[in-house]
TORKOL-4160 file (C-alpha; in steps of 0.2 Angstrom, whole numbers, padded with zeros to 4 digits, m for minus):
273
<pt num="1" X="0324" Y="0468" Z="2022"/>
<pt num="2" X="0309" Y="0463" Z="2011"/>
<pt num="3" X="0295" Y="0467" Z="2022"/>
<pt num="4" X="0286" Y="0482" Z="2028"/>
<pt num="5" X="0278" Y="0473" Z="2044"/>
<pt num="6" X="0276" Y="0485" Z="2058"/>
<pt num="7" X="0282" Y="0500" Z="2048"/>
<pt num="8" X="0271" Y="0516" Z="2048"/>
<pt num="9" X="0267" Y="0524" Z="2031"/>
<pt num="10" X="0260" Y="0541" Z="2029"/>
<pt num="11" X="0252" Y="0541" Z="2012"/>
<pt num="12" X="0245" Y="0557" Z="2004"/>
<pt num="13" X="0231" Y="0554" Z="1991"/>
<pt num="14" X="0228" Y="0536" Z="1998"/>
<pt num="15" X="0209" Y="0535" Z="1996"/>
<pt num="16" X="0211" Y="0528" Z="1978"/>
<pt num="17" X="0222" Y="0524" Z="1963"/>
<pt num="18" X="0240" Y="0522" Z="1965"/>
<pt num="19" X="0241" Y="0529" Z="1983"/>
<pt num="20" X="0228" Y="0516" Z="1989"/>
<pt num="21" X="0237" Y="0502" Z="1979"/>
<pt num="22" X="0254" Y="0506" Z="1988"/>
<pt num="23" X="0244" Y="0506" Z="2004"/>
<pt num="24" X="0236" Y="0489" Z="2001"/>
<pt num="25" X="0253" Y="0481" Z="1997"/>
<pt num="26" X="0261" Y="0488" Z="2013"/>
<pt num="27" X="0245" Y="0482" Z="2022"/>
<pt num="28" X="0248" Y="0464" Z="2016"/>
<pt num="29" X="0265" Y="0464" Z="2025"/>
<pt num="30" X="0255" Y="0470" Z="2041"/>
<pt num="31" X="0260" Y="0489" Z="2040"/>
<pt num="32" X="0251" Y="0503" Z="2048"/>
<pt num="33" X="0244" Y="0516" Z="2036"/>
<pt num="34" X="0240" Y="0534" Z="2039"/>
<pt num="35" X="0227" Y="0538" Z="2024"/>
<pt num="36" X="0229" Y="0557" Z="2020"/>
<pt num="37" X="0216" Y="0563" Z="2008"/>
<pt num="38" X="0201" Y="0575" Z="2007"/>
<pt num="39" X="0188" Y="0563" Z="2001"/>
<pt num="40" X="0176" Y="0559" Z="2016"/>
<pt num="41" X="0161" Y="0557" Z="2005"/>
<pt num="42" X="0159" Y="0548" Z="1989"/>
<pt num="43" X="0162" Y="0557" Z="1973"/>
<pt num="44" X="0151" Y="0553" Z="1958"/>
<pt num="45" X="0167" Y="0551" Z="1946"/>
<pt num="46" X="0180" Y="0546" Z="1959"/>
<pt num="47" X="0175" Y="0531" Z="1969"/>
<pt num="48" X="0183" Y="0529" Z="1986"/>
<pt num="49" X="0184" Y="0538" Z="2002"/>
<pt num="50" X="0197" Y="0538" Z="2016"/>
<pt num="51" X="0185" Y="0527" Z="2026"/>
<pt num="52" X="0182" Y="0514" Z="2012"/>
<pt num="53" X="0201" Y="0513" Z="2010"/>
<pt num="54" X="0203" Y="0510" Z="2028"/>
<pt num="55" X="0192" Y="0495" Z="2027"/>
<pt num="56" X="0201" Y="0488" Z="2013"/>
<pt num="57" X="0218" Y="0491" Z="2022"/>
<pt num="58" X="0212" Y="0482" Z="2037"/>
<pt num="59" X="0205" Y="0468" Z="2027"/>
<pt num="60" X="0222" Y="0466" Z="2018"/>
<pt num="61" X="0231" Y="0463" Z="2035"/>
<pt num="62" X="0236" Y="0481" Z="2040"/>
<pt num="63" X="0231" Y="0495" Z="2052"/>
<pt num="64" X="0223" Y="0510" Z="2046"/>
<pt num="65" X="0221" Y="0528" Z="2052"/>
<pt num="66" X="0210" Y="0538" Z="2040"/>
<pt num="67" X="0213" Y="0556" Z="2042"/>
<pt num="68" X="0204" Y="0570" Z="2032"/>
<pt num="69" X="0218" Y="0582" Z="2026"/>
<pt num="70" X="0220" Y="0595" Z="2013"/>
<pt num="71" X="0239" Y="0595" Z="2011"/>
<pt num="72" X="0239" Y="0614" Z="2006"/>
<pt num="73" X="0235" Y="0617" Z="2024"/>
<pt num="74" X="0251" Y="0616" Z="2034"/>
<pt num="75" X="0242" Y="0615" Z="2051"/>
<pt num="76" X="0231" Y="0601" Z="2045"/>
<pt num="77" X="0247" Y="0592" Z="2039"/>
<pt num="78" X="0256" Y="0595" Z="2056"/>
<pt num="79" X="0241" Y="0588" Z="2066"/>
<pt num="80" X="0240" Y="0573" Z="2054"/>
<pt num="81" X="0258" Y="0569" Z="2057"/>
<pt num="82" X="0256" Y="0571" Z="2076"/>
<pt num="83" X="0241" Y="0560" Z="2076"/>
<pt num="84" X="0250" Y="0547" Z="2066"/>
<pt num="85" X="0265" Y="0547" Z="2078"/>
<pt num="86" X="0253" Y="0547" Z="2093"/>
<pt num="87" X="0243" Y="0532" Z="2086"/>
<pt num="88" X="0258" Y="0521" Z="2079"/>
<pt num="89" X="0273" Y="0528" Z="2088"/>
<pt num="90" X="0282" Y="0536" Z="2074"/>
<pt num="91" X="0284" Y="0537" Z="2055"/>
<pt num="92" X="0295" Y="0526" Z="2044"/>
<pt num="93" X="0290" Y="0531" Z="2027"/>
<pt num="94" X="0281" Y="0545" Z="2018"/>
<pt num="95" X="0274" Y="0543" Z="2001"/>
<pt num="96" X="0270" Y="0560" Z="1992"/>
<pt num="97" X="0257" Y="0554" Z="1980"/>
<pt num="98" X="0243" Y="0567" Z="1981"/>
<pt num="99" X="0242" Y="0576" Z="1964"/>
<pt num="100" X="0232" Y="0588" Z="1954"/>
<pt num="101" X="0232" Y="0588" Z="1935"/>
<pt num="102" X="0226" Y="0600" Z="1921"/>
<pt num="103" X="0233" Y="0597" Z="1904"/>
<pt num="104" X="0230" Y="0614" Z="1898"/>
<pt num="105" X="0241" Y="0627" Z="1888"/>
<pt num="106" X="0246" Y="0643" Z="1896"/>
<pt num="107" X="0231" Y="0653" Z="1890"/>
<pt num="108" X="0219" Y="0640" Z="1894"/>
<pt num="109" X="0225" Y="0637" Z="1912"/>
<pt num="110" X="0215" Y="0648" Z="1925"/>
<pt num="111" X="0226" Y="0654" Z="1939"/>
<pt num="112" X="0214" Y="0645" Z="1951"/>
<pt num="113" X="0219" Y="0629" Z="1943"/>
<pt num="114" X="0237" Y="0634" Z="1942"/>
<pt num="115" X="0237" Y="0637" Z="1961"/>
<pt num="116" X="0229" Y="0621" Z="1964"/>
<pt num="117" X="0242" Y="0611" Z="1955"/>
<pt num="118" X="0257" Y="0620" Z="1963"/>
<pt num="119" X="0248" Y="0620" Z="1980"/>
<pt num="120" X="0245" Y="0601" Z="1980"/>
<pt num="121" X="0260" Y="0595" Z="1969"/>
<pt num="122" X="0275" Y="0605" Z="1973"/>
<pt num="123" X="0270" Y="0614" Z="1990"/>
<pt num="124" X="0261" Y="0599" Z="1997"/>
<pt num="125" X="0275" Y="0588" Z="1994"/>
<pt num="126" X="0287" Y="0600" Z="2002"/>
<pt num="127" X="0275" Y="0603" Z="2017"/>
<pt num="128" X="0272" Y="0585" Z="2020"/>
<pt num="129" X="0291" Y="0581" Z="2019"/>
<pt num="130" X="0295" Y="0595" Z="2031"/>
<pt num="131" X="0283" Y="0589" Z="2043"/>
<pt num="132" X="0288" Y="0571" Z="2043"/>
<pt num="133" X="0308" Y="0573" Z="2042"/>
<pt num="134" X="0309" Y="0575" Z="2061"/>
<pt num="135" X="0301" Y="0558" Z="2064"/>
<pt num="136" X="0309" Y="0550" Z="2049"/>
<pt num="137" X="0326" Y="0554" Z="2057"/>
<pt num="138" X="0322" Y="0543" Z="2071"/>
<pt num="139" X="0316" Y="0528" Z="2060"/>
<pt num="140" X="0327" Y="0513" Z="2057"/>
<pt num="141" X="0326" Y="0514" Z="2038"/>
<pt num="142" X="0317" Y="0530" Z="2033"/>
<pt num="143" X="0311" Y="0533" Z="2015"/>
<pt num="144" X="0302" Y="0547" Z="2006"/>
<pt num="145" X="0295" Y="0542" Z="1989"/>
<pt num="146" X="0288" Y="0555" Z="1977"/>
<pt num="147" X="0276" Y="0549" Z="1963"/>
<pt num="148" X="0284" Y="0561" Z="1951"/>
<pt num="149" X="0294" Y="0560" Z="1935"/>
<pt num="150" X="0312" Y="0560" Z="1930"/>
<pt num="151" X="0318" Y="0578" Z="1926"/>
<pt num="152" X="0319" Y="0577" Z="1908"/>
<pt num="153" X="0321" Y="0596" Z="1903"/>
<pt num="154" X="0314" Y="0595" Z="1885"/>
<pt num="155" X="0303" Y="0607" Z="1877"/>
<pt num="156" X="0290" Y="0593" Z="1872"/>
<pt num="157" X="0286" Y="0590" Z="1890"/>
<pt num="158" X="0283" Y="0608" Z="1894"/>
<pt num="159" X="0275" Y="0616" Z="1879"/>
<pt num="160" X="0258" Y="0607" Z="1879"/>
<pt num="161" X="0255" Y="0610" Z="1898"/>
<pt num="162" X="0268" Y="0620" Z="1906"/>
<pt num="163" X="0259" Y="0623" Z="1922"/>
<pt num="164" X="0256" Y="0605" Z="1925"/>
<pt num="165" X="0274" Y="0600" Z="1921"/>
<pt num="166" X="0281" Y="0613" Z="1932"/>
<pt num="167" X="0270" Y="0607" Z="1946"/>
<pt num="168" X="0276" Y="0589" Z="1944"/>
<pt num="169" X="0294" Y="0593" Z="1941"/>
<pt num="170" X="0293" Y="0603" Z="1957"/>
<pt num="171" X="0290" Y="0587" Z="1966"/>
<pt num="172" X="0305" Y="0579" Z="1958"/>
<pt num="173" X="0316" Y="0594" Z="1962"/>
<pt num="174" X="0312" Y="0590" Z="1980"/>
<pt num="175" X="0319" Y="0573" Z="1977"/>
<pt num="176" X="0335" Y="0581" Z="1969"/>
<pt num="177" X="0338" Y="0593" Z="1984"/>
<pt num="178" X="0332" Y="0583" Z="1999"/>
<pt num="179" X="0341" Y="0568" Z="1995"/>
<pt num="180" X="0357" Y="0578" Z="1996"/>
<pt num="181" X="0352" Y="0588" Z="2011"/>
<pt num="182" X="0346" Y="0573" Z="2021"/>
<pt num="183" X="0359" Y="0560" Z="2016"/>
<pt num="184" X="0368" Y="0563" Z="2032"/>
<pt num="185" X="0353" Y="0558" Z="2041"/>
<pt num="186" X="0350" Y="0542" Z="2031"/>
<pt num="187" X="0333" Y="0547" Z="2024"/>
<pt num="188" X="0331" Y="0541" Z="2007"/>
<pt num="189" X="0322" Y="0552" Z="1995"/>
<pt num="190" X="0317" Y="0544" Z="1978"/>
<pt num="191" X="0305" Y="0547" Z="1964"/>
<pt num="192" X="0294" Y="0533" Z="1955"/>
<pt num="193" X="0285" Y="0535" Z="1938"/>
<pt num="194" X="0276" Y="0523" Z="1927"/>
<pt num="195" X="0282" Y="0519" Z="1910"/>
<pt num="196" X="0264" Y="0517" Z="1904"/>
<pt num="197" X="0248" Y="0526" Z="1908"/>
<pt num="198" X="0240" Y="0518" Z="1924"/>
<pt num="199" X="0222" Y="0513" Z="1925"/>
<pt num="200" X="0215" Y="0526" Z="1938"/>
<pt num="201" X="0199" Y="0535" Z="1939"/>
<pt num="202" X="0209" Y="0551" Z="1935"/>
<pt num="203" X="0216" Y="0544" Z="1919"/>
<pt num="204" X="0199" Y="0538" Z="1913"/>
<pt num="205" X="0191" Y="0555" Z="1916"/>
<pt num="206" X="0205" Y="0566" Z="1911"/>
<pt num="207" X="0214" Y="0557" Z="1897"/>
<pt num="208" X="0202" Y="0550" Z="1886"/>
<pt num="209" X="0191" Y="0536" Z="1894"/>
<pt num="210" X="0191" Y="0517" Z="1890"/>
<pt num="211" X="0203" Y="0517" Z="1876"/>
<pt num="212" X="0217" Y="0525" Z="1887"/>
<pt num="213" X="0212" Y="0512" Z="1901"/>
<pt num="214" X="0214" Y="0497" Z="1889"/>
<pt num="215" X="0232" Y="0503" Z="1885"/>
<pt num="216" X="0236" Y="0505" Z="1903"/>
<pt num="217" X="0243" Y="0495" Z="1917"/>
<pt num="218" X="0235" Y="0492" Z="1933"/>
<pt num="219" X="0240" Y="0502" Z="1949"/>
<pt num="220" X="0248" Y="0486" Z="1957"/>
<pt num="221" X="0263" Y="0488" Z="1946"/>
<pt num="222" X="0267" Y="0504" Z="1955"/>
<pt num="223" X="0263" Y="0497" Z="1972"/>
<pt num="224" X="0275" Y="0482" Z="1969"/>
<pt num="225" X="0288" Y="0494" Z="1962"/>
<pt num="226" X="0286" Y="0505" Z="1978"/>
<pt num="227" X="0287" Y="0490" Z="1989"/>
<pt num="228" X="0304" Y="0486" Z="1981"/>
<pt num="229" X="0311" Y="0503" Z="1984"/>
<pt num="230" X="0304" Y="0506" Z="2001"/>
<pt num="231" X="0312" Y="0489" Z="2008"/>
<pt num="232" X="0329" Y="0494" Z="2001"/>
<pt num="233" X="0343" Y="0501" Z="2013"/>
<pt num="234" X="0339" Y="0520" Z="2014"/>
<pt num="235" X="0357" Y="0525" Z="2015"/>
<pt num="236" X="0362" Y="0515" Z="2000"/>
<pt num="237" X="0347" Y="0520" Z="1988"/>
<pt num="238" X="0343" Y="0538" Z="1988"/>
<pt num="239" X="0342" Y="0552" Z="1975"/>
<pt num="240" X="0335" Y="0541" Z="1961"/>
<pt num="241" X="0322" Y="0544" Z="1948"/>
<pt num="242" X="0315" Y="0526" Z="1946"/>
<pt num="243" X="0303" Y="0520" Z="1932"/>
<pt num="244" X="0291" Y="0505" Z="1937"/>
<pt num="245" X="0296" Y="0492" Z="1925"/>
<pt num="246" X="0315" Y="0496" Z="1928"/>
<pt num="247" X="0312" Y="0493" Z="1946"/>
<pt num="248" X="0303" Y="0476" Z="1943"/>
<pt num="249" X="0317" Y="0471" Z="1932"/>
<pt num="250" X="0330" Y="0474" Z="1945"/>
<pt num="251" X="0321" Y="0462" Z="1956"/>
<pt num="252" X="0321" Y="0449" Z="1942"/>
<pt num="253" X="0302" Y="0452" Z="1937"/>
<pt num="254" X="0302" Y="0455" Z="1918"/>
<pt num="255" X="0285" Y="0447" Z="1914"/>
<pt num="256" X="0273" Y="0461" Z="1917"/>
<pt num="257" X="0258" Y="0454" Z="1908"/>
<pt num="258" X="0248" Y="0451" Z="1924"/>
<pt num="259" X="0248" Y="0471" Z="1926"/>
<pt num="260" X="0240" Y="0474" Z="1909"/>
<pt num="261" X="0222" Y="0479" Z="1909"/>
<pt num="262" X="0220" Y="0472" Z="1892"/>
<pt num="263" X="0235" Y="0460" Z="1887"/>
<pt num="264" X="0230" Y="0462" Z="1869"/>
<pt num="265" X="0231" Y="0481" Z="1868"/>
<pt num="266" X="0246" Y="0492" Z="1864"/>
<pt num="267" X="0253" Y="0500" Z="1880"/>
<pt num="268" X="0251" Y="0519" Z="1880"/>
<pt num="269" X="0267" Y="0528" Z="1886"/>
<pt num="270" X="0265" Y="0540" Z="1900"/>
<pt num="271" X="0272" Y="0558" Z="1900"/>
<pt num="272" X="0290" Y="0562" Z="1903"/>
<pt num="273" X="0297" Y="0545" Z="1898"/>
């Protein structure tokens, strides 16, 4: 299977960045996309809303269901899942992409920010997975994909920003546990993480502006890698911590120059790899 035509994807954080790129790649196949995000009004530093994303998804060839949801609210998540199933008849794929970041040390991390990161990253991933699993169990080739890193338990990944690392690794721990728990049901749980920084508004705003963006790859590499993973047989591919360029290589794509923001710039490696 190499297409997501007719599949229904429930994607968190799909109003911009990597989440939207994954949505647009699936839409090109003719997929149905539930856009799960909070942004209903334009943000001065973060362009895009669930409604502008919906317009792009429809233009790309898919069907869109924009749903304003804070994934920290389990009742709102349950209602969004129910609306998605009512609209499209089921859920085939969950992409846990929504994330909050604060690259601060222990003393410089307000507990409000700590709670935000853990509430969205770890808890939000758990809540959305829990809510979608009964419907994924009925799907022909069910997948859950976390946008989270490999579990490299090294001090260097924790010391500079322990709160953020814990929150992202919490998403990956869901992969480790749920892949085993739901293997008998044929639901695949995998993680995908980029080798390099990815040119998103969050990277530009939080990691150092234009120089970081120049050394980044475009979100489309993550979208194409996700597409490869999500079209694989779920019973044969679960419990993996994938890196984007390795996924592309496994599909025979080794020339990644088209994904570079600036082909002359040196790629900047992402965290955790």
